[in-house]
C-alpha positions, 0 to 999 in steps of 0.5 A: 488310835494314832491319827497323826504322825510327825517326823524329825528329818536329820537322823530319821528320814535322812542320815545327815548328822555325821555330815553336820559334825564333820562340817563343823570340825572341818570348818573350825580346823581351817580356823586353827581350832580343834573341836572335840568329838563330843562338842561336834556332836552337839549339832545332833537334834538341835537347830543350827542356831542353838548348836553354833551358839554353843560352839562359838561360846566355847571356840570363838572363831577368828571372823565375824559370827555371821561370816562363820555361820555363812561359811559353815552352812554353805559347806554343809549344803555342799557336803549334803549335795555330795552324800545325801544318805536316805534312812532305809524305809523312810520314803516307803513309810511316808508314802504308805502312812500318808494314805491314812494319817496326817503327816508333818515334819518338825526339824532343827534344820532350816526350811531351805534344807528341809524342802531340798531334802524332801524334794530329793526324796520325792515326798514333800507333798505328803506333809501337811505341815513342815516346820524348820528352825525359823518357824518356832522360838526355842530349839529342841529339847524344848517342845515348841516345834512339836506343839506348834505342829499339833496346833496347826494340825488341830491334832491331839497329842495323845493320838499323835506319834513322833519318829525321832533319833536324838536325845534332844528330839525325844525330850522335845516330843515327850514334853509335848505329850507325844508318843515317840519311836526312836530310830537307832541305826543313825545314832552315831554319837551314842545318844541316850534314846531310852525315853522313847516308847519304842525303838527300831533300827530304821523305818523299813518295818513301818507300815499302817499295820505296824502303826495299828499294832503299835497303837495296841501296844501303847494301850490306845485301842483300835 
């Protein structure tokens, strides 16, 4: 049955992706550039480095790339401080699952942002492994982050589950051989989540019993 549970952060535990996209459009707007809605959504499910590399190629900013990145990340952190939105059920689910399962976070955000968010939610101590963008070489949709988490946990992918929200994140988890549940209420940019094994709107229904029932549905036994 499922023994290890991994969580994405943005769009899964906290609903930050509209804030990230708005930060991008606002910053580029100050530089006199209009970023399309579709391109702003490129931040969803990826590391900031990967998303900004794409944006800078298409919309070169009128200042050094490091300065542009520093400005965007500072604005993003300030916006999060003002409007951190918790995905319903996330805190209770993590605490309940942490009693009987090994937990990890694998996010495309930086470690500073991850630890800040988990501390705000009061659940940082529930996770054995916390991986941010700087901890693995290739951004989602590549499987590097999830594979590293499995290695650190000495966990078997066949008995491990991921909660994700984005197409890139689901592809990453599937490529690592993991079972995937998609969170749909935070899918603000119509991401294709059809590759997930299960879909739920948020984490409210997720309990140890729910995980046992899911294990049966996935054919993992009891």
